[in-house]
N, C-alpha and C positions, 0 to 999 in steps of 0.2 A: 760746422763739425767742433768744431774749433772752439767757435766764441757763444757760449750758449748765455749770452747776457742779454739778445734781445728777451727772449722767451723771459728768463727773471725777470727783463721790465717790462713785460705785458701781462707778467703774473701781477706783481705788485700793484697794476693799474688796473684790471677788476680786482681783489682786492682792496684796492680802495672804494671802489666803485662799489663792492658788497658791503662796507662798513658804511659807506655812508646813506646806505638804504635802510640798513639796520637799525642806524641810530636814527633813521627818521627826518634827517636831514633831505629838506624836499631840494630832488634834484630835478633836472632839466636835462632831457634827454637831445633837446635841440641843442643846447651847449654843448655839448661830447662829439666829434668831427666817430667816433666809432660805437654803435649802438650795439647790446647785449647781443643780440643772435649773432653779429659780425664780430664779435668780440670773442663769441665761443668757437666761431669758424677757422678766425686768422688762430686761436691759441692752437687748436687739436693742428694747422698748418705746421706751425712755430716747433710743434713738439716734437716730431722727427729731428733725425741729425743732422741731415741734409734736405731738410724742405724739397727744395726744388726740382732733386733729381728723383725723388721716391715719386712727387707728382709725372715729370717725364718719362721715368720709365713703365708707372702704371698708365697715362696716356697712350705710350709706343707698343707696350700691350693688347691694352684693348684694341684698337689699333688692327695689329694682328691677328688679334682673335676674331676680331668684325667682322674682316676685309679678307673671308678664307678666299674668294677667287686669286686676291692675289696671293701670289708665290710669298714662301718667308721669306726666299734668298732675297727676293729683290729689298728688302728692309734691312736684314742681315748683311746681304753683301755692300750695301752703302756707309751700315756703322761701320765698318771693317777696312773700307776705302778709304773712311773720316782715319782712324785709328793708326793705318798705316802712313797717310801720309803724312798726316803728325809727329808719328815716329819718325819717318828719312828726314821729315825739314827739321828734323830736332836731331841728330845723331850722324847727318851728313856734314860735313864741314863747310859747302858749297852752297849750300843753302843755307846753313847756320848764320853763316858770317854777313847776309844779306840784312839781319833781323837789327834795327837800328836799337833795340833798348830788352833789357832781360823781361819786361811786364811782357813783350812780344813772344816771347820761350816759353813763359809763364801762361802764359793764353793758351798755346798749343799742347803745353801737357796736361790744361784741366782739359781741353776738348777732346785729348784724346783718353787720359783718365773717364769721361763724360763716355762718349762712346764705347768703351770697353763695359761700363758697367751696364747700357743702355744694351751691347748685344747678347749682356753675358743673362740678362734680363731677360730679353725676345727668344734669344735663342735654346732648342728644347735642352740642348747638353752643355749650353755656357761655353764662353769664351776662353776657359783655361783646358781644356781636353787637347790633345795631340793636334786633331784633327780638324782644331776651329782657322777660319778662317785668318784670325787674329796674331802675328806672332807675338802673343803676350810675356815670353822671355825674354826676347828683347825690348821691348816697352817697359816692365822693370828692370830694365837695365839702362835702359835711357833715362828712367825717375833717380836712381838711382845714384847714377853719376855728378846729377847738380850740387845745390847745397843744402845740405838735410834739413836747417830748418825750414825752407823753403817749401818740399816737397812733401814734408812726412805727414804730410795732411791727404794728399792726393795717394800716397803708399796708406794710410789710413783707411781711405775712402775705397782704396780695393779690396784691404783684408775687412772690413767693417760689413761695405754697404751692394756686396757682390750675390749671388744665386749661388753660384755652380762651387766656389771656391774647394768645400771644406766634402767636394764630394767624394768617392775612391776612386771616380776616373780623371781627375787630378794628380797630375804627373808630380812627385816627391819636391823636385825639384821646385818647379814653379811655387811649391809650398813656404817651401826652406828661404825661396827671394822675399816673400809677403814675411817669413817671419822675424 
């Protein structure tokens, strides 16, 4: 989301191969690790701002849709519990002091944001409604308490990759926290 370099580099690679083919240079596909079909699929994957999160959201939604015999609450309860655990581990000083490095804190924040986004995609009304099992207000506050430069990409992920943030059912206070 914050580094488009891989998509740009990959586009350059594909353009270079195309130019070589058009100029009549003989290209041996065996010399390249990535064939045309794979390059096309990779390009579509990297074209999304958060490609891995998109794949996880689609896969989780597909799982819920295809397994109607399993209550959706099984999945959403698991996701909301994971988000809650991550939030409490960061906001509670007793747990927070047990982390040896700031990278562990950042990992917990990334997991928290990721499962909030997954929850928002899977749950019919999303993560931002008052009845949500995710304490979204405190989750956002935990993010805002960190060094701004380090968490801005996580806040942007909540702003731009969630499904229900701009719904009428989202409280104005939550929208303002992410504004």
